[in-house]
Structures are given as structure tokens and as C-alpha cells.
C-alpha positions, -999 to 999 in steps of 0.1 A, spaced: 301 -544 -271 264 -553 -272 269 -576 -243 285 -549 -223 256 -525 -230 231 -551 -218 250 -556 -186 252 -519 -180 215 -514 -186 207 -543 -162 230 -528 -136 214 -494 -138 179 -509 -138 182 -532 -108 183 -504 -82 151 -490 -97 131 -522 -94 146 -532 -60 131 -528 -26 137 -495 -8 167 -494 15 156 -504 50 156 -476 76 186 -472 98 186 -475 136 169 -447 154 193 -419 163 171 -391 177 144 -395 203 109 -386 191 78 -372 209 44 -374 192 20 -348 206 -18 -342 205 -25 -376 190 -55 -398 196 -39 -430 209 -54 -464 201 -36 -485 226 -45 -518 210 -59 -534 241 -94 -519 237 -86 -486 253 -79 -451 239 -64 -419 251 -73 -385 237 -48 -357 231 -20 -377 245 17 -377 239 40 -407 232 77 -407 232 102 -433 220 140 -436 221 164 -462 209 136 -482 194 115 -484 226 84 -465 238 97 -446 268 68 -422 277 30 -420 274 11 -392 292 6 -355 293 30 -332 274 39 -311 305 51 -343 322 73 -355 293 110 -354 295 131 -338 268 131 -354 233 152 -345 203 123 -342 178 86 -333 182 57 -342 159 24 -324 163 -2 -350 154 -33 -329 162 -64 -346 149 -45 -377 139 -46 -413 151 -17 -433 165 -18 -471 164 5 -500 172 17 -518 141 -8 -543 127 1 -580 129 -9 -604 101 -13 -640 112 -10 -671 89 3 -651 60 25 -664 32 39 -630 22 76 -632 12 73 -668 1 58 -662 -34 65 -633 -57 48 -643 -90 22 -671 -87 26 -681 -124 64 -686 -121 72 -718 -102 108 -707 -93 93 -678 -72 70 -701 -51 85 -713 -19 54 -717 3 52 -755 -2 75 -785 -5 70 -821 -17 58 -845 10 31 -848 36 51 -845 69 74 -815 68 77 -799 103 114 -793 96 107 -770 66 113 -734 78 96 -704 63 123 -682 79 150 -691 55 127 -689 24 114 -654 33 122 -628 7 127 -595 26 129 -576 -8 95 -588 -21 74 -562 -38 44 -576 -20 61 -571 14 66 -534 8 29 -530 -2 18 -540 33 33 -510 51 12 -481 37 -19 -498 53 -2 -502 87 7 -539 84 42 -539 99 45 -574 114 36 -608 99 36 -645 109 50 -661 77 35 -695 74 39 -725 51 13 -742 29 6 -777 17 9 -813 30 -5 -826 63 22 -809 83 34 -779 62 64 -768 82 72 -742 108 63 -705 108 83 -674 120 73 -639 129 89 -611 108 90 -574 107 85 -559 73 115 -536 68 147 -556 65 177 -563 44 173 -601 47 155 -628 66 180 -627 95 173 -589 100 135 -595 97 132 -621 124 111 -613 155 105 -649 166 120 -679 148 102 -713 143 74 -705 168 49 -731 156 41 -761 135 12 -761 110 -11 -791 109 -37 -794 81 -64 -817 95 -81 -837 68 -117 -830 59 -141 -858 68 -163 -849 38 -157 -843 1 -178 -830 -28 -184 -849 -60 -167 -836 -92 -196 -822 -112 -174 -819 -143 -171 -857 -142 -209 -862 -138 -207 -869 -101 -232 -856 -76 -217 -823 -63 -232 -827 -29 -213 -836 3 -203 -872 9 -181 -890 34 -144 -889 26 -134 -925 23 -98 -916 30 -104 -897 62 -97 -925 87 -66 -938 68 -52 -902 67 -59 -898 104 -39 -930 111 -9 -915 93 -11 -884 113 -14 -903 146 15 -925 138 37 -896 129 28 -876 161 32 -907 184 66 -916 169 77 -880 172 66 -879 209 89 -908 218 118 -897 196 152 -896 213 169 -863 203 202 -878 211 199 -906 186 222 -909 156 215 -904 127 192 -875 134 156 -877 121 150 -841 112 111 -842 110 108 -858 145 135 -834 159 115 -804 146 84 -817 166 102 -816 199 90 -781 208 53 -789 206 57 -815 233 77 -794 257 55 -763 253 80 -741 235 61 -742 202 25 -740 192 5 -764 169 -16 -744 144 -45 -767 137 -60 -757 103 -96 -769 104 -128 -754 91 -155 -780 94 -172 -787 128 -160 -823 129 -125 -813 118 -124 -789 147 -136 -814 173 -115 -843 161 -83 -822 157 -85 -805 191 -95 -837 209 -65 -856 195 -39 -829 202 -52 -825 237 -50 -863 242 -13 -860 235 -11 -833 262 1 -807 238 -1 -774 257 -3 -748 229 -29 -754 202 -42 -726 180 -72 -732 157 -69 -716 122 -98 -711 98 -126 -723 121 -154 -715 97 -179 -736 117 -165 -727 151 -197 -711 162 -212 -746 165 -185 -756 190 -178 -723 209 -182 -740 243 -159 -768 233 -132 -744 221 -136 -722 251 -134 -752 275 -100 -762 260 -88 -726 260 -80 -726 223 -72 -693 206 -87 -689 171 -73 -673 140 -106 -668 122 -111 -668 85 -112 -634 68 -148 -621 64 -146 -613 27 -154 -648 14 -184 -668 2 -203 -691 25 -191 -727 26 -226 -744 25 -259 -737 8 -278 -733 40 -252 -711 57 -260 -675 68 -248 -654 39 -233 -629 64 -220 -656 87 -184 -650 78 -188 -613 89 -202 -624 123 -177 -651 131 -152 -630 151 -179 -612 171 -195 -645 182 -162 -660 193 -151 -628 210 -184 -625 229 -178 -661 242 -144 -650 256 -123 -667 229 -90 -650 220 -94 -642 183 -72 -630 154 -77 -629 116 -66 -655 91 -55 -638 58 -51 -670 38 -73 -677 7 -77 -663 -27 -48 -639 -37 -38 -641 0 -4 -625 -3 -16 -593 -21 -48 -592 0 -29 -593 33 -27 -555 29 -65 -555 35 -60 -568 71 -72 -535 87 -103 -536 65 -111 -572 75 -111 -560 111 -133 -530 101 -157 -554 85 -159 -576 116 -166 -543 135 -196 -536 113 -212 -569 123 -214 -569 161 -180 -558 174 -169 -526 191 -143 -508 169 -116 -510 196 -124 -547 202 -120 -553 164 -87 -535 165 -75 -560 191 -79 -587 164 -48 -573 146 -28 -559 175 -29 -573 211 -47 -606 203 -22 -619 176 7 -607 198 -5 -630 226 -12 -659 202 23 -656 187 40 -651 221 54 -617 212 32 -596 235 62 -586 256 74 -566 226 45 -558 203 7 -555 200 0 -524 222 13 -489 228 29 -496 261 60 -481 278 89 -506 274 76 -522 242 90 -518 207 83 -485 190 65 -502 161 37 -479 154 22 -455 128 2 -423 124 -30 -422 103 -49 -391 93 -81 -410 101 -96 -443 112 -72 -470 101 -99 -497 99 -119 -477 73 -106 -479 38 -118 -443 32 -98 -428 60 -68 -451 63 -42 -426 52 -9 -434 68 18 -408 64 44 -419 90 54 -453 104 82 -467 125 95 -502 132 116 -505 163 119 -467 162 132 -466 126 111 -444 104 103 -466 74 95 -458 38 58 -459 28 67 -458 -9 57 -488 -31 55 -496 -67 18 -487 -65 24 -453 -50 51 -445 -76 26 -454 -104 -1 -433 -87 22 -403 -86 34 -408 -121 -1 -410 -137 -14 -382 -114 12 -360 -129 3 -372 -164 -34 -365 -162 -31 -333 -143 -9 -320 -172 -34 -333 -198 -64 -317 -180 -46 -283 -181 -43 -287 -219 
């Protein structure tokens, strides 16, 4: 009897703690009127109307010119944005950091291009649902660890499972270039200053051997070599190589080697010291996913506000830039993506240019700009309405959002707790 009661309690409790049911396919066409449109490509339109049907944007213009729509939303004084896109995120791969069984962002080994984040992605993660109330509706889910971590995929953040979430599968391989320098371990009495990494050259030789063997690999051979097979796309141009490098020498060495192999699509991730090599990066036409601004300087002599100025300097030089959300508490902090863009805007960037860092720019880098990134007729109706400026934490108040025309839930565990305790303390105050 006791066992039966426990099972019954668990059965009743699971729906409470589970993810909200994903929204159903759009049934009625919607026209949003009187909104301030942030197109996502640096331009805006005041008091415009936007309509979407069957998951696609079908009209942008004046209300008197709009065809008939089933529903109308008056968004007077509100802001309409394309869904924000998080790049190099590991959301959906880890639920509780302290519990090893919930961590799927890394695997054992150094060369793992065949490891796919797509099939490890948890669409029902509590962390995934916490992204949506800040406008983060799309994410590039990327692996961690090793020298080659694995392949990333682009997901939409309202799905039953990973198959439903997929926007673009296995779109790139992630390479962690070794650091040519290391710091002494002060807790062991070593000098904490920078010194040459004695393993740098030997690690480079391992990377070069793997890439060169992969380049000459015969896909028809038997038995199949899964790691080499997974590398095929970077040589034929169908996949990108995401080069994770922060130090100036890392950046130069990594890009130079990949370009010597005639790899067409290279994206630099991190790039903390990229301002010292802007011309080099620009000459090789390398997009950059720049480290988030809310971090400490890497070196003692670095500009304390250098991290906030990085995106503006790269953008001014004509480099295509997005924002890297990795780092401390990266999964939870991914929800701060719009505020990272707002911080970059406060240090030398126009606000609409900063918006491009999380809309049109990442869509181009990820190769999904035919569907997402801007409010454009023919693209997916993945967008949201905010009562104010979505890049400002004080006015980012999103009350409606759609993914492919489906109106999604903005409720999360946090909003439920907020409502619960708001009711509690409002009652107490009356007493």
C-alpha cells in the first residue's frame, strides 16, 4: 500500500515539475499593429504593422495596405523584435552542475568531432524555459572539453524533444586551440606569472596530425572511422570550424593553420585579444563570437573596461560579430544575452548595431539567415513583443512571444515563485 501511495504521489507531482507543453501549430493569422519594429539589421520602423500566417511573416507595412487577418493585436507604444539568438551556448546539456548524471556537455577524449550535441539536448530543461521571458528563442547548442569537443546544432527553445527543436543539425565542429602560455600554481609555491607552455608544440602536432589524416580520409573505407567521417563537412564547406581562442598568439596560429588547409568557414570564438589582430582577422574574413562583456580582465595591464569595448572595436573594423555566452554559470546566464548586447551598446555601439549582435549577425554566422535573424517577409515568425527596450534590464518586459508563429508560454519556475510570494506578501501587508 505504501509503495502504491509513493507511485501515485510521484505520478501526480511529475506534471507539476515538468516543462510546459509546447505550443501547437499556428491556426489563425495574426496582425500586430502600431508597434515600433526593430528589424534586426540595424533599421527600425515606427508605428508599423506586421502580419504572419502559417508560421511565416507575410506582411510588413501600413495598416491600410494590409490584407485580412484573423486576429489583431494593438501594440501601441510597444517594441517588436526578432527572436534573440544565443551562440556557443550549452543550455539543454546540463541540468544540475553538481550531479554528474545530468552533465552531457563533455565526453572522454581529445578528438571528438563525431559527438553530437543534438541528441544530448534536453528540450524539457528548466534552464531552457527560463530563456524565453528575456526574448532568447533560438540557441546554438555547443559542446565543451577536449581539443575537438564535437559538433553543435541550432535549436528553437519550445519543443517536445530534440528532433522537434532542430533548426540546423551538426552545423559546425568546435576546436579548442591550446594556449601557448600557462600560469604558475601559486598554491604550490610557483610563480603565478605567465610562462611558456612547454606542451604547446606537442599539442599542436597532435591537432595537425588529426586534421591532415581527416583531410585524406576515404569516406568509402570499411570499417568507418567515425571521427574522421565527421570532419568531412569542414573540408567541403558544408560545416564551419569554430576556433576557440582568446590569446593573440592563439588567434594568429589557429587561423593561419586552418586557412593553410583551405578550410572555407572559420569562426573565431572568445577572441579576448582580437583587438590586437583586427586587420589580420578582417583580411581572412573571419566572423567573431566575442566573449561576453561581464567578465574580469585577463591580464594585469589590460584596460579594465576592455571587455565592454571589444564588440564595438571589431564592429567598427567591419568584422561580423556576435556574443559568446560561455563562462561562469553560462547556462543560467544565457538569459542575460540581451543585456550583454546592451552593455556593448553602452561602450561605443549604436543600440541597433548592438541588437544585430544577437539577431542578424548570429543568423549569418550560423547559416540560418534565410529563416531567422530579422523581421522580413518570408522568414519564420519567431519574434516577441516587449513593453520597452529589450536590451535594458529595466524595461525588458516581454508579454507575448512566438516561435514559427506558435504563441509560446513565458511562464517559468521563477515566474511561478514570483507570483506565489507576491501573493503571500501582499496578504501579509494587508494584515
